[in-house]
N, C-alpha and C positions, 0 to 999 in steps of 0.2 A: 662197623669196620671189621670187627673181630671175626665175623662169619665169612669174610671174603678169603679167597685163596691167596697165599703169599705171592709177592711179585719177585723177590730176590732172596738168595741165601748170601749172607755176608759174615765176615769176621769183624767183630766190634772190640775195640780197646776202650775201656772206660777210664778216663783221665783220673789221676789221683787228686785229692783235695789240694795238694801243693801245686798241681798243674792247672788248677782252676776248676776241676770237676766237682762232682757231688761230694757231700760229707757223709752221706748214708748210702747203703745198698739200694738197688731198685729191683722190682719184680718183673718177670716176664709179662709182656702184654701192656706195659706202660706206654704212654703216647707222647714221645718227644717230637720236635720238629726236625725234619731232615732237610739239610741244605747241601747244595752242590757248590763248592768253592768258585768254580768258573762261571756259574749261572746266577742270575739275579732272581732266583725263585726258590720256594720252599713248599713243603707239604707235610702234613701230619703223617707219622709212621707208627706202626705197632710191631715192635720186635718180639718174637717168641724165642726165648733162649732154648737151644737144643741141649737136652740132657741135664738141664738145671733150671731151677725156678728163680733164683736170686743171684745177682752179680754185684760184687763190691767194687768200689773205686780201685783202679790199678789192675783189674782182671781183664782178660781177653776171653771172649766167648764166640761161638758160632750161633747165628740166629736166622730164622726165616722172618722176613720183613714184609708186612702188608702196608702199602702206601694208600693214603686216602684218594689221591689223584695221580695214579701211576703214569698217565699219558703225558704229564708235564715233563717227565724225564725219559720218555720213550727213545729219543734219539741220542741220549747220553749214556744210558746204562749198558755197560759191557763188563766182562770179566776183568778184574784188576782195577776198575775205576774207584776213586776215593770219594767219600762224602763225610759229613759231620752231623752229629745229633746235638740238638740244643734243647734246653729248658729255659724259656724266656730268652734272655740275651747271653746266657751262660752255655758255652760249649762243654758238653759232658762226655762226648765219645767221638772217636774217629773210626770210620769203617772202610772196608774194601770189599767190593762185590766178588763173590766166589762163583755165583751162577745166577743168570737171569732166567726166571721162570716164565713170566708173562708181564708185559707192560701195557696190556689192553685195558680200557676202562672197565670198571666193575659193573655188572648188571644189577639193576635195582631189584 
């Protein structure tokens, strides 16, 4: 998945530990699950943080995000739309789309 072109640029806010988020920082390229609150679907995402490698709980970053199955969200993704990132059942971040790059399926 890492070799694919990113699908969106987004602002991500990583929840603090007190808000239920991670206890430790995470690295660019980790693979959380991306969920859309209004939709009953999810896919694996790979955010690459822009201008930094590590983000700590409570921080906000800009990231390019590659989705494993972008076509699942094709009719949803628009500038300003919100989404959430999860590790297992734990919500770790909230995001807002800044720019949609491409929601077409990745070529094998």
